[in-house]
C-alpha positions in Angstrom: 112.8 169.8 82.0 109.0 169.4 82.0 107.0 168.3 85.0 103.4 167.3 84.4 101.3 167.5 87.5 97.7 167.7 88.6 98.7 169.8 91.6 97.6 173.4 90.8 99.5 174.9 93.7 102.8 173.5 92.3 102.0 174.9 88.8 101.2 178.3 90.3 104.4 178.4 92.4 106.7 177.6 89.5 104.9 179.7 86.9 104.8 182.8 89.2 107.9 182.2 91.2 106.0 183.3 94.3 104.7 181.3 97.2 103.7 181.4 100.8 106.6 182.1 103.2 106.6 178.4 104.4 107.6 177.3 100.8 110.1 180.1 100.0 113.1 177.9 100.9 112.0 175.2 98.6 111.3 177.6 95.7 114.7 179.4 96.2 116.6 176.1 96.4 114.8 174.8 93.3 115.7 177.9 91.3 119.3 177.7 92.6 119.6 174.1 91.3 118.0 175.1 87.9 120.4 178.0 87.5 123.5 176.1 88.6 122.8 173.3 86.1 121.6 175.6 83.3 118.2 173.9 83.2 114.9 175.3 82.1 111.7 174.2 83.9 108.1 174.1 82.7 105.4 172.8 85.1 102.3 171.9 83.1 98.9 170.7 84.2 97.6 167.3 83.4 94.2 166.3 84.9 94.5 163.7 87.7 92.4 161.2 85.8 94.8 161.4 82.8 98.0 161.2 85.0 98.0 157.4 85.4 101.8 157.0 85.6 102.1 159.6 88.4 99.1 158.0 90.1 100.7 154.6 90.0 104.1 155.8 91.1 102.7 157.8 94.0 100.9 154.7 95.3 104.0 152.5 94.8 102.3 150.5 92.1 105.5 150.2 90.1 104.4 147.2 88.1 101.3 149.0 86.9 103.5 151.9 85.7 105.8 149.5 84.0 102.9 147.8 82.3 101.9 151.1 80.8 105.4 152.2 79.8 107.7 149.2 79.8 110.8 151.3 79.1 110.2 153.4 82.2 113.2 153.7 84.5 112.2 153.9 88.2 114.9 155.0 90.6 114.6 155.3 94.4 114.4 158.8 95.7 115.8 160.1 99.0 114.6 163.7 99.6 117.5 166.1 100.4 118.0 166.5 104.1 117.3 170.3 104.0 113.7 169.5 102.9 113.3 167.5 106.2 114.4 170.4 108.3 118.0 169.4 108.7 120.6 172.1 108.6 123.2 172.1 105.8 126.9 172.0 106.6 
């Protein structure tokens, strides 16, 4: 799996596998998911000005993203409850 982002902090976290304590749970959980599903992850930088699809999606301009890539499949996303501070059962 490849994630293109203009967020340098995200790139650093996943390339170094280290982060501030507040983000440890997110990093550990991400690695657990990757390992459990036998996935490899690469997080690569793309300058914000060149990241027009991500920009359109982050601003809920879905029609703009679809105009650029008509075959793009956009699905709703509900963050896992643990990322919102909920405890897991």
